[in-house]
N, C-alpha and C positions, 0 to 999 in steps of 0.2 A: 196437580199441575199438568199443564198441556204443554208438550214440547212444540216450538216452532219447527216448520220444515227444515231438514237439515240441508246445509248449503254445499253445492257441488262437492268440492275435494277436502273439505273440513272435517275433521275427526271429532268434531264438537257441534252441540247444538244447544242452543238457547232454553231454558227452561224458566218460567214463570208462574204465578198465581195470580188471579183477579179477583178482588172483591168490594163489595161497597158496604159502607157501614154509616151509622148516622153521625151527626157532627160530635156527639158525645160518645163515639168510640163503639156502639154497639153493632153486632154483624148482622147485615140483612141478607145479602146474597154474596156467593163467591163461587168458586169451581166446584167446590164439592156439594153444597146443595143444587147447584145448576145440574150436574149430573145426576142426582137422586131425582129431581123433578122429572127430568129426561128418561130416567128406568121405569118410575112410576107410568109414564105416558106410553112407555113400550110394553111396559108388563101387565098394565091395568091392576096393580097390585102394591100397597106400600110395604106389605110383608115380603112378598116376592123382591122386591127392589131391594129392600132393607139386607136380605139374604144373599142376594147377587154382589151386593157392594160389602159385606162382611160389617154391617154397622149394626148398632142395637136400637130396635124396633121402638120402644118406649123413649128413649132419650132423641131420635131422631122427631118423633111423634109431638114431643115437647118443643122442640126446636122449629118445626115448621108453624105450630101454633103462635111462636112467638115471634116469629118472622111476619104469619098473617096479621098480627096485632101492630107490628110497628109500620107496616105497609098499607093498613085499614081496608083490608078485602082478603078473601078466602083464595089459596092457592089450590087446594085438594077438597074432593069433595068424597066423602067414605060412606060407601054403603053394605050397613052389616048383613050377615048371611042370609039364608034362605036356601031354597032349595038347590040353587046353582052357587051357594057360597057368596061371599062379600066380594066388594072389589074397590078400589079406589081410582078416582080419575082426577085428571087437572081440570080445573074450572076454566071458564074462557080467558079470566086473569091472570091463571097460572100458564095456560097455553101462551099468552101474549108476551108474559115476562120471559119464558123460556125463549122464545123467538127471538124479542129483543135482545137477550144476553147473547144468543146464538150470533146476531148480527155485529155486536160490540165484540165479540171474542173474534170473529173474522177480519173486522177492520184493525182490531190490536195486532193480529197474527201478521198482518201485512206491515203491519209499522214495525214490529220487532224483527222482521225478517231482514227488513230494509237498514236496518240500524244495526244488526248481527252481520250484515254484508260489510259494512263501512268497517264495524269493530276488525274483521278478519282481515279487511285490505290494510287496515293502520298498523295490526299488529305483523302482517307479512314485509311490510314498507318500512320497518325502523329502522 
């Protein structure tokens, strides 16, 4: 859940979640997977990302594969060990997806903050 910016004198902040799903209700991408992908990109490892976020590696792997199937393209590329160990990187499409969701979130944050200011004004002027 991503909080919007706190409005000047308000003791409250709006919180919300964004997710995308197929027409038949299958989850594709939301705040959680977005943060996961960003964490993989930063850490270079699916294992490190799941540990940092406190989530199950196996379930996460399966969910990522499901999302890739729904999207029709790979999001991550996993390289098995070797002398330097393995790593996980985002594919070009994975990077583009993260950037697009970053942009979408930024636009949404602006709208939420604007609507929140109106709400506070309405509450104060009742």
